[in-house]
C-alpha positions, 0 to 999 in steps of 0.5 A: 355625245361620244356615239353621234361623233364616232358616227357621223366620223364613221360616215364622212370616213365611209363617202371618203373611202368610196371616192378614194376608191373610185379614183383609184378604180379611175388611175388603174384603169388609164394607166397604160395608154391605149393608143400608138402615138407617132413621133411626130406627135410626141415631139408636137405635145413635146413642143407644147410642154415647152410653151406651157413651160416658157409661158408659165415663167413669162408670167412669173417674170412678169409678176416679179417686175411688177412687184419690185 
């Protein structure tokens, strides 16, 4: 019984290791951006990020008021 458990554990470990290796490879490949963004694009992305945070806070506030 111990042999089967170790065999299954080894196979599961190798599958997980392959997945994490693939993820690490993808992260390494896209770690540095390949395109340059203009100042306008950066400003718009910052605005969208702040807008998303505002919407999440608004959703949290609405949830909090419904509980009370």
